[in-house]
The first five atom37 places (N, CA, C, CB, O) and aatype in JSON, in Angstrom:
{
  "aatype": [12, 16, 6, 11, 11, 16, 11, 11, 6, 13, 11, 9, 19, 19, 3, 16, 11, 1, 4, 11, 15, 4, 7, 9, 4, 19, 0, 10, 4, 14, 11, 5, 19, 10, 6, 10, 16, 18, 14, 6, 13, 8, 4, 6, 14, 19, 1, 12, 11, 3, 4, 9, 7, 4, 10, 12, 4, 6, 5, 8, 4, 14, 3, 13, 0, 9, 10, 4, 8, 14, 11, 7, 14, 0, 19, 6, 11, 7, 2, 5, 6, 6, 7, 1, 11, 19, 6, 6, 11, 19, 14, 19, 1, 11, 7, 11, 7, 1],
  "atom_mask": [
    [1, 1, 1, 1, 1],
    [1, 1, 1, 1, 1],
    [1, 1, 1, 1, 1],
    [1, 1, 1, 1, 1],
    [1, 1, 1, 1, 1],
    [1, 1, 1, 1, 1],
    [1, 1, 1, 1, 1],
    [1, 1, 1, 1, 1],
    [1, 1, 1, 1, 1],
    [1, 1, 1, 1, 1],
    [1, 1, 1, 1, 1],
    [1, 1, 1, 1, 1],
    [1, 1, 1, 1, 1],
    [1, 1, 1, 1, 1],
    [1, 1, 1, 1, 1],
    [1, 1, 1, 1, 1],
    [1, 1, 1, 1, 1],
    [1, 1, 1, 1, 1],
    [1, 1, 1, 1, 1],
    [1, 1, 1, 1, 1],
    [1, 1, 1, 1, 1],
    [1, 1, 1, 1, 1],
    [1, 1, 1, 0, 1],
    [1, 1, 1, 1, 1],
    [1, 1, 1, 1, 1],
    [1, 1, 1, 1, 1],
    [1, 1, 1, 1, 1],
    [1, 1, 1, 1, 1],
    [1, 1, 1, 1, 1],
    [1, 1, 1, 1, 1],
    [1, 1, 1, 1, 1],
    [1, 1, 1, 1, 1],
    [1, 1, 1, 1, 1],
    [1, 1, 1, 1, 1],
    [1, 1, 1, 1, 1],
    [1, 1, 1, 1, 1],
    [1, 1, 1, 1, 1],
    [1, 1, 1, 1, 1],
    [1, 1, 1, 1, 1],
    [1, 1, 1, 1, 1],
    [1, 1, 1, 1, 1],
    [1, 1, 1, 1, 1],
    [1, 1, 1, 1, 1],
    [1, 1, 1, 1, 1],
    [1, 1, 1, 1, 1],
    [1, 1, 1, 1, 1],
    [1, 1, 1, 1, 1],
    [1, 1, 1, 1, 1],
    [1, 1, 1, 1, 1],
    [1, 1, 1, 1, 1],
    [1, 1, 1, 1, 1],
    [1, 1, 1, 1, 1],
    [1, 1, 1, 0, 1],
    [1, 1, 1, 1, 1],
    [1, 1, 1, 1, 1],
    [1, 1, 1, 1, 1],
    [1, 1, 1, 1, 1],
    [1, 1, 1, 1, 1],
    [1, 1, 1, 1, 1],
    [1, 1, 1, 1, 1],
    [1, 1, 1, 1, 1],
    [1, 1, 1, 1, 1],
    [1, 1, 1, 1, 1],
    [1, 1, 1, 1, 1],
    [1, 1, 1, 1, 1],
    [1, 1, 1, 1, 1],
    [1, 1, 1, 1, 1],
    [1, 1, 1, 1, 1],
    [1, 1, 1, 1, 1],
    [1, 1, 1, 1, 1],
    [1, 1, 1, 1, 1],
    [1, 1, 1, 0, 1],
    [1, 1, 1, 1, 1],
    [1, 1, 1, 1, 1],
    [1, 1, 1, 1, 1],
    [1, 1, 1, 1, 1],
    [1, 1, 1, 1, 1],
    [1, 1, 1, 0, 1],
    [1, 1, 1, 1, 1],
    [1, 1, 1, 1, 1],
    [1, 1, 1, 1, 1],
    [1, 1, 1, 1, 1],
    [1, 1, 1, 0, 1],
    [1, 1, 1, 1, 1],
    [1, 1, 1, 1, 1],
    [1, 1, 1, 1, 1],
    [1, 1, 1, 1, 1],
    [1, 1, 1, 1, 1],
    [1, 1, 1, 1, 1],
    [1, 1, 1, 1, 1],
    [1, 1, 1, 1, 1],
    [1, 1, 1, 1, 1],
    [1, 1, 1, 1, 1],
    [1, 1, 1, 1, 1],
    [1, 1, 1, 0, 1],
    [1, 1, 1, 1, 1],
    [1, 1, 1, 0, 1],
    [1, 1, 1, 1, 1]
  ],
  "atom_positions": [
    [[-29.55, 1.43, -33.67], [-29.28, 0.5, -32.95], [-28.37, 1.32, -31.6], [-28.54, -0.64, -33.91], [-28.03, 2.5, -31.5]],
    [[-28.15, -0.03, -30.49], [-27.05, 0.81, -29.59], [-26.05, 0.08, -30.17], [-27.07, 0.8, -27.81], [-25.97, -0.88, -30.92]],
    [[-25.06, 1.08, -29.38], [-23.4, 0.65, -29.25], [-23.4, -0.17, -27.18], [-22.01, 2.86, -29.49], [-23.83, 0.06, -26.05]],
    [[-22.64, -1.08, -27.9], [-22.93, -1.47, -26.88], [-21.21, -0.72, -25.88], [-23.35, -3.3, -27.11], [-20.08, -0.73, -26.37]],
    [[-21.6, -0.16, -24.45], [-20.34, 0.25, -23.41], [-19.22, -0.86, -23.31], [-20.93, 0.49, -21.8], [-19.37, -2.07, -23.46]],
    [[-17.73, 0.03, -22.92], [-16.81, -1.09, -22.3], [-16.64, -0.2, -21.79], [-15.73, -1.99, -22.8], [-16.33, 0.87, -22.31]],
    [[-16.86, -0.5, -20.23], [-16.13, -0.67, -19.28], [-14.45, -0.21, -18.96], [-16.34, -1.8, -19.28], [-13.56, -1.02, -19.18]],
    [[-14.2, 0.9, -18.51], [-12.65, 1.8, -18.43], [-12.51, 0.44, -17.59], [-12.36, 3.79, -17.53], [-13.32, -0.17, -16.9]],
    [[-11.26, 0.21, -17.89], [-10.18, -0.78, -16.56], [-8.98, 0.31, -16.51], [-9.34, -2.83, -17.21], [-8.56, 1.25, -17.19]],
    [[-8.64, -0.51, -15.07], [-7.68, 0.96, -14.11], [-7.09, 0.07, -14.21], [-7.88, 1.88, -12.5], [-7.35, -1.09, -14.53]],
    [[-5.63, 0.93, -13.73], [-4.48, -0.02, -13.36], [-3.79, 0.78, -11.75], [-3.13, -0.07, -14.95], [-2.93, 1.65, -11.92]],
    [[-3.98, 0.62, -11.05], [-3.12, 0.86, -9.4], [-1.9, -0.24, -9.82], [-4.28, 0.21, -7.52], [-1.76, -1.41, -10.15]],
    [[-0.94, 1.28, -9.5], [0.06, 0.65, -8.67], [0.66, 0.96, -7.58], [0.86, 0.47, -9.17], [0.79, 2.13, -7.24]],
    [[1.33, -0.62, -6.51], [1.25, 0.45, -5.37], [2.58, 0.5, -5.07], [0.34, 0.14, -4.07], [3.19, -0.36, -5.7]],
    [[3.49, 1.35, -4.13], [4.81, 1.24, -3.93], [5.17, 0.7, -2.84], [5.37, 2.28, -4.01], [5.31, 1.47, -1.89]],
    [[5.35, -0.27, -2.68], [5.26, -1.28, -1.75], [6.47, -0.77, -1.22], [5.14, -2.8, -2.18], [6.17, -0.93, -0.04]],
    [[7.35, -0.38, -1.2], [8.89, 0.21, 0.02], [8.33, 1.65, 0.11], [11.05, 0.25, -0.82], [9.26, 2.38, 0.47]],
    [[6.76, 2.62, -0.13], [6.09, 2.84, 0.89], [4.76, 2.49, 1.73], [6.12, 3.62, 0.7], [3.81, 2.98, 2.33]],
    [[4.99, 2.02, 1.58], [3.1, 1.25, 1.74], [2.96, 0.64, 3.47], [2.81, -0.76, 0.28], [3.73, -0.31, 3.58]],
    [[2.36, 0.87, 4.53], [2.91, 0.7, 5.47], [2.2, 0.24, 6.34], [3.45, 1.51, 5.74], [2.21, 0.46, 7.56]],
    [[1.38, -0.59, 5.55], [0.02, -1.11, 5.92], [-0.86, -0.62, 6.64], [0.05, -2.05, 6.38], [-1.53, -1.41, 7.3]],
    [[-1.06, 0.49, 6.73], [-2.46, 1.09, 7.4], [-3.23, 1.05, 7.56], [-2.92, 1.63, 7.38], [-3.76, 1.22, 8.66]],
    [[-3.94, 0.66, 6.12], [-4.89, 0.0, 6.53], [-6.45, 0.74, 5.7], [0.0, 0.0, 0.0], [-7.56, 0.24, 5.52]],
    [[-5.73, 2.48, 5.24], [-6.86, 3.35, 5.13], [-7.89, 2.75, 3.45], [-6.06, 5.2, 5.07], [-9.04, 2.38, 3.21]],
    [[-6.6, 2.96, 2.66], [-6.54, 2.17, 0.81], [-7.68, 1.39, 0.92], [-5.0, 0.9, 0.26], [-8.62, 1.62, 0.16]],
    [[-7.76, -0.12, 2.35], [-8.32, -1.37, 2.02], [-10.04, -0.67, 2.64], [-7.4, -2.98, 2.98], [-10.98, -1.35, 2.23]],
    [[-10.45, 0.64, 3.6], [-11.5, 0.75, 4.4], [-12.05, 1.54, 3.43], [-11.39, 1.23, 5.83], [-13.25, 1.82, 3.45]],
    [[-11.32, 1.91, 2.58], [-12.0, 3.1, 1.57], [-12.27, 2.89, 0.22], [-11.17, 4.26, 1.45], [-12.39, 3.87, -0.51]],
    [[-12.42, 1.51, -0.34], [-12.69, 1.36, -0.87], [-13.03, 0.8, -1.58], [-12.55, 1.59, -0.84], [-12.39, -0.16, -2.02]],
    [[-14.63, 1.31, -2.18], [-16.27, 1.01, -2.19], [-16.29, -0.79, -2.89], [-17.32, 2.48, -3.52], [-17.15, -1.64, -2.66]],
    [[-15.13, -0.92, -3.72], [-15.71, -1.44, -4.82], [-14.12, -3.15, -3.48], [-15.42, -0.24, -7.22], [-14.86, -4.13, -3.37]],
    [[-13.43, -3.33, -3.14], [-12.96, -3.46, -2.3], [-12.01, -5.14, -3.2], [-14.1, -3.34, -0.95], [-11.84, -6.36, -3.2]],
    [[-11.58, -3.27, -4.06], [-10.05, -4.05, -4.58], [-8.61, -4.13, -4.21], [-9.77, -3.68, -5.67], [-7.66, -4.84, -4.55]],
    [[-8.83, -3.02, -3.28], [-6.62, -3.84, -2.41], [-7.45, -4.32, -0.7], [-4.35, -1.42, -1.82], [-8.42, -3.97, -0.03]],
    [[-6.35, -5.27, -0.62], [-6.26, -6.42, 0.28], [-4.98, -5.63, 0.62], [-6.26, -8.16, -0.28], [-4.27, -4.86, -0.02]],
    [[-4.99, -6.18, 1.97], [-3.6, -6.41, 2.79], [-3.02, -7.48, 3.14], [-3.59, -5.96, 3.84], [-3.43, -7.94, 4.21]],
    [[-1.94, -8.24, 2.49], [-1.48, -9.21, 2.05], [-0.06, -9.79, 2.8], [-1.42, -8.89, 0.75], [0.88, -8.99, 2.75]],
    [[0.16, -10.93, 3.41], [0.51, -10.89, 4.99], [1.56, -12.56, 4.53], [-1.38, -11.03, 6.49], [1.09, -13.69, 4.52]],
    [[2.3, -12.35, 4.36], [4.06, -11.73, 5.46], [4.17, -11.16, 5.0], [5.52, -12.23, 5.79], [5.39, -11.08, 5.16]],
    [[3.73, -9.73, 3.72], [4.17, -8.58, 3.38], [4.47, -7.89, 3.94], [3.74, -8.09, 2.91], [5.58, -7.4, 4.13]],
    [[3.0, -7.6, 4.56], [2.55, -6.46, 4.71], [2.58, -4.71, 4.02], [2.89, -6.58, 5.64], [3.15, -3.68, 4.38]],
    [[1.55, -5.11, 2.77], [1.35, -4.02, 2.3], [0.42, -4.54, 1.43], [2.45, -3.28, 1.86], [0.3, -5.74, 1.19]],
    [[-0.54, -3.27, 0.74], [-2.17, -3.11, 0.32], [-1.93, -3.81, -0.98], [-2.93, -1.34, 0.15], [-1.41, -2.96, -1.7]],
    [[-2.03, -4.73, -1.53], [-2.46, -5.28, -3.35], [-3.25, -4.97, -3.55], [-2.67, -6.54, -3.95], [-4.21, -4.97, -2.78]],
    [[-3.25, -4.5, -4.86], [-4.53, -4.83, -5.63], [-5.2, -6.62, -6.02], [-4.16, -4.06, -7.08], [-4.69, -7.47, -6.75]],
    [[-6.36, -6.7, -5.29], [-6.56, -8.12, -5.85], [-8.36, -7.83, -7.03], [-6.78, -9.53, -4.01], [-9.14, -7.01, -7.52]],
    [[-8.32, -8.02, -7.01], [-9.62, -8.29, -7.82], [-9.24, -6.35, -8.29], [-11.55, -8.95, -6.63], [-9.53, -5.32, -7.68]],
    [[-8.47, -6.6, -9.63], [-8.94, -4.96, -10.66], [-9.42, -4.6, -11.42], [-8.44, -4.3, -11.17], [-9.4, -3.52, -12.02]],
    [[-10.44, -6.38, -11.6], [-11.98, -5.36, -13.33], [-12.72, -4.82, -12.3], [-13.63, -6.76, -14.81], [-13.42, -3.85, -12.6]],
    [[-12.72, -5.24, -11.06], [-14.32, -4.19, -10.16], [-13.38, -3.51, -10.17], [-15.36, -4.44, -8.44], [-13.0, -4.61, -9.76]],
    [[-12.23, -2.54, -10.24], [-11.53, -0.88, -9.86], [-12.42, -0.18, -10.82], [-9.59, -0.51, -10.27], [-12.39, -0.39, -12.03]],
    [[-13.15, 0.58, -10.27], [-14.0, 1.91, -11.08], [-13.35, 3.22, -11.31], [-15.27, 2.38, -10.25], [-14.07, 4.13, -11.72]],
    [[-11.83, 3.49, -11.06], [-11.12, 4.51, -10.88], [-12.04, 5.79, -9.59], [0.0, 0.0, 0.0], [-12.76, 6.66, -10.09]],
    [[-11.98, 5.76, -8.99], [-12.65, 6.51, -7.98], [-11.14, 7.15, -7.13], [-13.84, 5.36, -6.96], [-11.01, 8.02, -6.26]],
    [[-10.45, 6.56, -7.6], [-8.77, 7.71, -6.5], [-9.2, 7.71, -5.4], [-8.32, 9.72, -6.76], [-8.19, 8.24, -4.95]],
    [[-10.07, 7.54, -4.18], [-9.92, 6.43, -2.67], [-9.01, 6.71, -2.73], [-10.11, 4.84, -2.39], [-8.6, 7.85, -2.49]],
    [[-8.06, 5.32, -3.23], [-7.28, 4.81, -2.1], [-5.73, 5.73, -2.73], [-7.25, 2.72, -2.0], [-4.62, 5.75, -2.21]],
    [[-6.16, 6.36, -3.89], [-4.54, 7.24, -4.28], [-4.42, 8.73, -3.36], [-4.49, 7.83, -6.35], [-3.39, 9.35, -3.09]],
    [[-5.86, 9.07, -2.97], [-6.0, 10.24, -2.49], [-6.18, 10.25, -1.06], [-6.96, 10.85, -3.12], [-6.41, 11.27, -0.42]],
    [[-6.12, 9.53, -0.75], [-6.07, 9.3, 1.15], [-4.6, 7.94, 1.85], [-8.27, 8.29, 1.7], [-4.26, 7.07, 2.65]],
    [[-4.25, 8.85, 0.6], [-3.16, 7.36, 0.92], [-2.38, 8.32, 1.82], [-2.0, 6.43, -0.67], [-2.46, 9.47, 1.4]],
    [[-1.77, 8.21, 2.77], [-1.07, 9.04, 4.1], [0.17, 8.96, 4.08], [-1.41, 8.58, 5.5], [0.86, 9.5, 4.94]],
    [[0.82, 8.04, 2.76], [2.13, 7.64, 2.24], [2.93, 7.97, 0.8], [2.0, 6.38, 2.27], [4.11, 8.23, 0.56]],
    [[2.0, 7.88, 0.15], [1.3, 8.65, -1.6], [2.18, 7.78, -2.23], [1.6, 10.71, -2.21], [2.93, 7.87, -3.2]],
    [[1.73, 6.35, -0.88], [2.25, 4.97, -1.79], [1.2, 3.97, -3.17], [2.52, 3.74, -0.41], [1.3, 2.99, -3.91]],
    [[0.64, 4.63, -2.97], [-0.94, 4.12, -4.04], [-1.32, 4.85, -5.92], [-2.65, 4.93, -2.84], [-2.5, 5.19, -6.03]],
    [[-0.92, 4.95, -6.54], [-1.28, 5.38, -7.56], [-2.28, 5.28, -8.41], [-0.67, 5.28, -7.95], [-1.46, 5.33, -9.33]],
    [[-3.66, 5.15, -9.17], [-4.21, 3.94, -10.26], [-4.55, 5.34, -11.62], [-6.18, 2.72, -9.45], [-4.58, 6.53, -11.32]],
    [[-4.73, 4.87, -12.88], [-4.93, 5.25, -13.96], [-5.29, 4.54, -14.79], [-4.21, 5.72, -14.29], [-5.2, 3.32, -14.88]],
    [[-5.88, 5.54, -15.66], [-6.75, 4.0, -16.59], [-5.63, 3.39, -17.58], [-8.4, 4.56, -17.88], [-4.69, 3.97, -18.13]],
    [[-6.12, 1.75, -17.64], [-5.17, 1.24, -18.59], [-5.23, 1.04, -19.95], [-4.9, 0.27, -18.26], [-6.2, 0.74, -20.64]],
    [[-3.52, 1.35, -20.41], [-3.37, 1.67, -21.75], [-2.25, 1.33, -22.51], [0.0, 0.0, 0.0], [-1.42, 0.5, -22.14]],
    [[-2.22, 1.79, -23.3], [-0.99, 0.56, -24.15], [0.08, 1.03, -23.5], [-0.64, 0.61, -26.08], [0.9, 0.13, -23.35]],
    [[0.64, 2.71, -22.76], [1.65, 2.71, -21.99], [1.92, 1.76, -20.81], [1.66, 3.79, -21.63], [3.09, 1.38, -20.76]],
    [[0.87, 1.15, -19.57], [0.91, 1.05, -19.1], [1.47, -0.6, -19.06], [0.19, 1.73, -18.85], [2.32, -1.24, -18.44]],
    [[0.21, -0.91, -20.33], [0.8, -2.88, -20.89], [2.15, -3.07, -21.09], [0.24, -3.52, -22.58], [2.65, -4.19, -21.05]],
    [[2.92, -1.87, -21.35], [4.12, -2.59, -21.91], [5.1, -2.92, -21.14], [4.69, -1.95, -22.82], [5.72, -3.95, -21.39]],
    [[5.38, -2.26, -20.22], [5.92, -2.91, -19.11], [6.14, -1.34, -18.27], [0.0, 0.0, 0.0], [5.92, -0.16, -18.54]],
    [[6.86, -2.32, -16.79], [6.93, -1.83, -16.09], [8.06, -0.34, -15.92], [6.92, -2.81, -15.53], [7.85, 0.77, -15.42]],
    [[9.7, -1.16, -16.79], [10.18, -0.11, -16.86], [10.22, 1.51, -16.56], [10.19, -0.29, -17.49], [10.88, 2.1, -15.72]],
    [[9.1, 2.13, -17.72], [9.03, 3.39, -18.65], [8.06, 3.81, -17.27], [8.28, 3.29, -20.62], [7.9, 4.95, -16.85]],
    [[7.3, 2.13, -16.53], [5.75, 3.32, -15.91], [6.93, 2.97, -14.39], [3.06, 2.38, -15.87], [6.08, 2.15, -14.05]],
    [[7.58, 2.91, -13.72], [8.55, 2.83, -12.72], [9.15, 4.54, -12.63], [0.0, 0.0, 0.0], [9.09, 5.28, -11.64]],
    [[9.59, 4.78, -13.7], [10.06, 6.84, -13.66], [8.35, 7.89, -13.51], [11.1, 7.52, -16.04], [8.05, 8.85, -12.8]],
    [[7.49, 7.04, -14.66], [6.03, 7.84, -13.97], [6.03, 7.06, -12.31], [4.09, 7.3, -15.15], [4.98, 7.49, -11.84]],
    [[6.37, 6.58, -11.74], [5.34, 6.44, -10.27], [6.41, 7.17, -9.65], [4.85, 4.69, -9.41], [6.14, 8.04, -8.82]],
    [[8.14, 6.79, -10.11], [8.98, 8.28, -9.44], [8.77, 9.68, -9.09], [9.79, 8.63, -10.12], [8.94, 10.39, -8.1]],
    [[8.26, 9.8, -10.44], [8.35, 11.39, -10.85], [6.64, 11.59, -10.48], [8.95, 11.8, -12.88], [6.25, 12.75, -10.56]],
    [[5.84, 10.78, -10.18], [4.38, 11.79, -9.28], [4.15, 11.92, -8.17], [3.11, 11.46, -9.39], [3.3, 12.7, -7.74]],
    [[5.08, 10.97, -7.28], [4.83, 10.65, -5.98], [6.37, 11.12, -5.02], [4.39, 8.91, -5.99], [7.38, 10.42, -4.97]],
    [[6.2, 12.5, -4.31], [6.36, 13.08, -3.22], [7.93, 12.71, -2.91], [5.27, 12.64, -2.22], [7.89, 13.88, -2.53]],
    [[9.16, 12.29, -2.7], [10.15, 11.5, -1.75], [10.09, 13.01, -0.99], [11.94, 10.7, -2.46], [10.18, 14.22, -1.19]],
    [[9.81, 11.76, 0.24], [10.27, 12.48, 1.92], [11.26, 12.51, 2.79], [9.67, 12.13, 2.82], [11.8, 11.45, 3.12]],
    [[11.85, 14.25, 3.55], [13.22, 13.76, 3.4], [12.77, 14.21, 4.32], [14.46, 13.93, 2.59], [11.98, 15.14, 4.39]],
    [[13.61, 13.09, 5.82], [13.84, 13.44, 6.83], [14.73, 14.52, 8.06], [0.0, 0.0, 0.0], [15.14, 15.63, 7.71]],
    [[14.88, 14.13, 9.13], [15.97, 15.9, 9.8], [17.08, 15.72, 8.79], [16.97, 15.93, 12.0], [17.65, 14.88, 8.09]],
    [[17.03, 17.58, 9.3], [18.61, 17.08, 8.38], [18.47, 17.4, 7.37], [0.0, 0.0, 0.0], [19.57, 17.47, 6.81]],
    [[17.38, 17.76, 6.52], [18.24, 18.45, 4.87], [18.84, 18.97, 4.66], [17.98, 19.03, 4.02], [19.11, 19.16, 3.48]]
  ]
}
């Protein structure tokens, strides 16, 4: 008997307050999952089913605005819990006069 493999699905979370629309994530994504949206001027995942979880977008974002993680019950439940996780993982950059 052969087992049918299920494709692992991923969730991309973009902090639109941090995204400055540099386009690095869009250019590096091997599956063209991300696009720059207008007039909002930030990146947005538009083809999540194509995401392979390579983390190129997350690792190369200069503003730490992207998180990519496997989809699971915690992600699908709600965004209040997920929002705290995003804030905990994303370092806060402060300006001059710390």
